Backbone bond lengths (Angstrom), bond angles and torsions (degrees), N, CA, C in turn:
res aa  C-N    CA-C-N  psi(-1)  N-CA   C-N-CA  omega(-1)  CA-C   N-CA-C  phi
1 M - - - 1.435 - - 1.532 107.82 -
2 A 1.324 115.57 141.94 1.456 121.46 179.32 1.523 109.23 -139.35
3 A 1.321 115.72 158.31 1.461 121.73 176.56 1.527 108.23 -132.10
4 I 1.333 114.95 139.16 1.463 121.26 179.72 1.523 108.76 -126.27
5 G 1.326 115.90 130.76 1.456 119.09 175.71 1.506 113.33 155.02
6 E 1.316 115.24 -163.93 1.444 122.33 -176.71 1.526 110.24 -67.04
7 R 1.319 115.73 141.65 1.469 122.47 -177.29 1.532 111.50 -51.34
8 T 1.318 117.34 -45.88 1.466 120.33 -176.17 1.518 112.68 -64.54
9 R 1.315 118.39 -23.25 1.465 121.76 -178.56 1.527 113.30 -94.55
10 V 1.333 118.88 -25.88 1.465 120.21 -173.58 1.522 115.15 -113.30
11 A 1.321 118.47 -15.50 1.468 120.95 -173.55 1.529 112.86 -56.56
12 G 1.304 117.84 -41.58 1.460 121.41 -178.28 1.518 113.83 -63.82
13 L 1.313 117.80 -23.19 1.465 120.89 -179.89 1.529 111.87 -66.13
14 A 1.315 116.95 -22.53 1.464 120.53 177.96 1.528 110.60 -61.71
15 L 1.324 117.72 -29.90 1.463 121.76 178.43 1.528 112.14 -64.19
16 A 1.324 116.47 -22.43 1.468 121.44 178.30 1.523 111.68 -97.07
17 G 1.325 116.85 8.78 1.460 120.27 178.16 1.514 115.46 88.76
18 V 1.314 116.76 8.63 1.463 121.09 179.05 1.533 109.11 -78.00
19 T 1.317 116.71 138.20 1.464 121.27 173.43 1.519 107.28 -75.25
20 V 1.317 116.80 115.51 1.461 121.95 -175.76 1.522 109.76 -98.23
21 L 1.324 115.48 124.68 1.462 122.56 177.45 1.528 107.26 -114.60
22 V 1.330 115.72 96.29 1.460 120.22 -178.97 1.520 108.09 -71.46
23 A 1.322 114.81 124.20 1.465 121.12 -178.78 1.518 107.27 -147.78
24 E 1.310 116.09 112.79 1.456 120.10 -175.89 1.524 113.74 -111.99
25 E 1.303 117.54 -19.41 1.461 122.18 178.49 1.528 109.18 -103.52
26 P 1.330 118.44 150.50 1.468 119.95 -178.02 1.524 114.40 -51.54
27 E 1.318 117.57 -43.89 1.470 118.99 -178.31 1.527 111.49 -65.97
28 S 1.323 117.43 -38.30 1.467 119.42 179.79 1.528 111.51 -70.12
29 V 1.326 117.66 -31.65 1.470 120.79 175.40 1.529 109.70 -65.87
30 R 1.319 116.53 -47.50 1.469 120.28 179.49 1.526 111.35 -62.34
31 R 1.319 117.19 -40.33 1.465 121.32 179.58 1.532 110.74 -65.92
32 A 1.330 117.05 -42.78 1.468 120.55 178.58 1.522 110.28 -61.45
33 W 1.316 117.10 -41.39 1.475 121.83 179.38 1.527 110.71 -64.01
34 Q 1.307 116.76 -45.41 1.470 121.03 -178.52 1.525 112.06 -68.76
35 D 1.330 117.23 -30.61 1.456 121.26 -176.01 1.527 114.16 -95.65
36 L 1.330 117.68 13.57 1.468 119.82 178.68 1.524 109.91 -58.54
37 P 1.324 117.00 137.32 1.466 118.95 175.74 1.532 110.83 -61.17
38 R 1.299 117.27 147.16 1.469 122.23 -176.85 1.531 113.03 -62.63
39 D 1.342 116.99 -24.91 1.456 119.24 -176.43 1.531 113.98 -86.49
40 V 1.334 117.95 3.53 1.466 121.34 177.79 1.521 109.02 -76.26
41 A 1.341 116.07 122.11 1.463 120.73 -178.67 1.523 112.53 -98.62
42 L 1.330 117.52 -22.45 1.466 122.14 -178.77 1.517 109.14 -138.28
43 V 1.334 116.10 132.97 1.458 121.78 176.40 1.525 108.32 -120.98
44 I 1.314 115.55 126.72 1.454 121.74 175.08 1.521 106.22 -100.69
45 V 1.327 116.56 127.96 1.470 120.25 179.41 1.516 109.47 -123.56
46 T 1.316 115.79 151.11 1.455 120.46 174.97 1.528 108.52 -77.90
47 P 1.328 117.79 161.30 1.463 119.11 177.62 1.531 112.94 -56.50
48 A 1.338 117.37 -38.76 1.470 120.10 179.37 1.518 110.93 -64.58
49 A 1.336 117.12 -42.48 1.467 120.36 178.37 1.529 110.37 -65.10
50 A 1.326 116.94 -38.26 1.469 120.54 178.59 1.523 110.57 -62.47
51 D 1.334 116.80 -40.68 1.468 120.32 177.84 1.528 110.97 -62.14
52 I 1.324 116.54 -40.37 1.464 120.66 -179.78 1.523 111.04 -67.28
53 L 1.327 116.54 -42.40 1.470 120.49 -176.82 1.520 112.79 -75.07
54 G 1.303 116.78 -29.59 1.464 121.26 176.96 1.521 113.60 50.02
55 P 1.340 117.59 -126.34 1.460 122.21 -175.46 1.534 114.71 -61.26
56 A 1.303 118.40 -20.34 1.470 120.68 179.68 1.527 111.13 -59.84
57 L 1.346 116.30 -27.38 1.464 119.61 179.14 1.520 112.14 -66.62
58 L 1.311 116.96 -22.38 1.465 121.27 -176.58 1.516 112.89 -94.21
59 D 1.315 117.39 -2.31 1.460 121.49 179.24 1.520 109.28 -63.38
60 G 1.318 117.55 114.95 1.455 122.75 -175.98 1.518 114.67 -60.54
61 A 1.317 118.08 -16.75 1.458 121.28 -179.46 1.531 111.32 -82.22
62 R 1.301 117.73 -9.62 1.467 122.02 -177.89 1.528 110.28 -89.86
63 P 1.341 117.22 165.72 1.459 120.08 178.32 1.536 112.02 -69.17
64 L 1.309 115.79 165.30 1.458 121.91 175.12 1.524 107.78 -56.52
65 T 1.338 116.57 137.29 1.457 120.85 -176.23 1.525 110.14 -127.16
66 A 1.329 116.07 137.00 1.460 122.69 175.93 1.518 107.91 -124.12
67 V 1.337 115.75 137.50 1.461 121.14 179.04 1.522 107.73 -102.62
68 L 1.341 116.33 127.62 1.459 120.63 176.45 1.520 110.05 -60.85
69 P 1.323 117.69 147.74 1.467 119.12 175.78 1.520 110.74 -67.57
70 V 1.302 115.57 157.83 1.473 121.85 -179.45 1.498 110.50 -68.33
């Protein structure tokens, strides 16, 4: 499991064993998404990261993705 997004929204997930990928700028969000390890089955993204990734979240070849509530 991994999480992508702003530090303030994802940092606490590390306490549950989630791999946290802090990404606050559009390019860093896209890079984190592209560089996800192959064994990640679930990705949690912040609403801002989801907006940046847009249609990439719907790519069927990617892992299951959940967007945090606003």
